[in-house]
N, C-alpha and C positions, 0 to 999 in steps of 0.2 A: 531702316525702320521709319515709318511715318506714323505720327501720333496726333490725332485730332485734339485741339485745345481751344479754350476760350480765355482771353485775357480780360481781367476785371480789375476795378479799383474802387475802394471806399475811402473817401477823405484822403486820397493819395497813397493809401496802403494798397499795393498792387499784388495781384495773384495770378498764377497760371492754374486753370481749373481743367481737370480731365475726368472722364467717366470711367472709373476703374471696374464698373460692373461688366464691361466688355473687354477692357485691357487685361484685367486680372493680374496686375503687378503685385508681387509680394511686398512685405514691409521693407526688405532689403533693397528691392528694386526701386520702390518709391523714394527711399532715402537717397539712393544714388542718382535717381532721376532729378530730384529737387536740387541736389548739390551742383549738378551740371547745368540744368536749363535755367536756373535762377541767376547764373553768373552773368552779370551785365557786360555788354560789349562782346562777349564770347558766345552767348546763346540768346534766348528770348529775353531773359532778365526779369526778375520779380523779387518781392520780399519773401514769397513762399509759394509752395504748390499745395493745392487742395484737390483731393480725390473724392469723388462721389462713389460710395460703395453700398452694398446691400446692408440693411440694418441687422443687428443681432437680436434686437428686441422689437418693440411695437412702433418705433419711430418710422417716419416716412423714408428716411435714408440715413446713411452713416457718412459723416464728414471726417476724412482723414487729413491731418494738417502737418506739413513738413516745412520747417524753416529753410532759409537759403543755405544753411550749412549742412542740411540733410537730417537734422535732429527732428524727431516727432514732438509736437507740442500738444498740450492738453486741449486747448481751444483757442479761438481767436474771434473777438467780437466783430471786428470789421469783416473778417473772412466769413463769419456766419451770415452776416447780412448779404454779402455778395453771393455766397453759395445758395442762399435762400432764393435770390432772384434767378440764379442759374436753374435751380430746380423748378421754379415756376415757369420760366421761359421754355424749358425743355419738356414740360409736361410730366415731370417726376412727382410734383406735389402741387396742391392748390394754393389759394391765397393765404391760408393758415396752415402751418405745418409744424412738425417736430423733427429736430435734427439730433441724431445720436452723435455724441462726442466722447472723447476719453474722460472728460471732466463731468459727464452727465448729459441728460437730454436737454435740449435747448429749444423752447418754443419760438416760432418766428411768424411774422405777419407782413404781408404786402400792404403798404399804406397808399402808395401811388406807383406810377410807372418806374420811378427811380429811387423811391424812398421805402426802406424796410425797417422794421423793428424786431429786435430779438431780446429775449429774457436772458441776461447773463447769469452764469452760475453764481449762487449766493456766496457771501463771505463765510468761510468755514474756519479760518484762523486770522486773528487780528492781534497785533502788538503795537501799542502806541508809545511814543516818546522814548525811543531807544537812543541813548547818547551815542553820537558818532565821533570817532577819533580823528576828526579833520576840522580845523577852525572855519572852513567854508560852510559847514553845515552844523547846526546846533543839535538837531535830532532827526531821526528817521522813523516813519511809521511803516508797518508791514501788514499786508493783506493778502490772503490766499482766497481765490474764488474757485469754488467747486471742490470735488473730491475724486481723484487726487487734485490738489489745488494748483491753480495758476499763480505763481508767486509775484507779488508786486511790492516794490519799495516806493513810498510816497514821500517826497521831499519838498518842503516849502522853501522857495528860493526867490527872495525879493529882487526886483529888477530883471526878472527872467526875460521879459519881452525885448529888452535892449541887449541881452547877453548873446554873443555869438556861440554857436554850438561847439566850435573848436575850443572855446574856453571851458566848456563843461565836460568835454570828452574824457579826460583823465579821471575826474571826480566820478563820472558815471561808471567807468570801468571798475573803479575801486568799490563802489557801492554794489555793483552788479555781482561781484565776487566776494563780498563781505562774508567772513566765515560764520557769522551767526545765522545766515540764511541757509537752510538745509540743502537746497538745490539751486542756489543762486537766485537772482530776481531780475525782473524787468524794473527799470528805474524811471519813475515819473516825477519830474520837476514841475512845480506849479507855483503860480501867484494869482491873486484875485485882482481884477481891475476895478475901476471906480463904479462900475455897474453891478458888481458882485459876480460877474462871469469869471471863469477860470481860464488862464493861459497855461497850456500844458505842453511839455516837450518830453518825449519818451525814448529812452535808450533800451532797445529790445535784445534780450538774450536770443541766441540763434541767428539773428541778423548781425549782432555784435556792432551795432551802430544806431544812430538816431533814425527813426522812421517818420514819415509824414503824419502818422496817426497810429494809435493803438486803442482798440475798442475796449478790451478788458482793463487796460491801464486807465482809460478814461473813467470806466465804471468804478475801479478801486479808488481813484482820486476823488471822484464825486462823493463816494461813500465816506471817505475820511473827512472831507471838508464839511459835509452835512453833520457828521457826528461831532466834529469840533465846534460847530455852531449850535450844538444841542437842539437840532431840529429833528422832528419825527419824520418829516418827508420834505422833499424839495425837487423841483425841476431845474437841473443844472445845465447851463450852456457852456460848452468848452470850446475854446479856440485852439485848434491844433495846426501844425504846419500845412496840412492838406485841406483845411476848411473848418467846418463846424460840426460838432456832434452834440446831441442832447442825451442826458441820462436822467431818467425818472427814478428817484431814490425813495424807498420806504425803509427807514432804519429798523422799525419795530419788526417788520416782516422779513428783513434781510433781502429785499427785492430790488433788483437793478434792471431797468429797461433801457436798452441802447437804441437810439434812433439816428439814422443818417442815410446818406446816399449809397447806392450800389449801382455802379456804372459799367456797362458793357463797353470794352475798348476795341477788341478785335477777335476774330475767329479764323482758324486756319489749321494748317498741318505743321507740326514740328519735323523738320527735315535735317536736323543737326547731324552732320556727318561725323562729328567727334563723339556723339553720344554712345556710351557703352553701358549696358545693363546686364 
């Protein structure tokens, strides 16, 4: 089986993109496909697979998102920017488009050749100042974006910029599976630098490790910090492992706009002889 694909990355979050309008893979096949081809060193390798499909409503197309472990996710902010560029480059949509996701429709805009903006799903569940049973963390904030919600734990962690990820891994796993979260959570550690920018490190469920960036996690973190500063709105610059992201926050409207790069890496055919669907 040969499968046409495009490899893309947004702030280091990398994806394998396929056009399922022609491949017509089922949910089960897409899950198996993602779990196999995302496996680095043994196949193409990526954080996730995104499949373009026909919309069920009025959106320009449907985005189906599968993590590296084969689980389907509600939405992905960096993925949405990348798939928006894919749709524009392939003639599927224009410079302004609407993407159907499990968590709701996502508007997207082409700002320049490599920069795209998407409207993240709004916060639907928020819980602040949850005491956490580990002395390394005083409290954890929780935000879900969209409905069904994308779950995010937001954790203030002083000295984050100087902390090795290996030192955070066990704590991240604990928080990711904390029983108070109904479906687990992505874990976003942050600290503010002397300019007021945010340094963010995200441990993503489904990938089960730290990634170079998480768009929805950046949105959730920017929202929490803006609320904590008692600001009605803010433009928040976030420094993630893969570069920089900007989130425009409007607390009163519950609006989050994510801006960042969307980069084409390669195109070709998947010829994986071990792939079974």
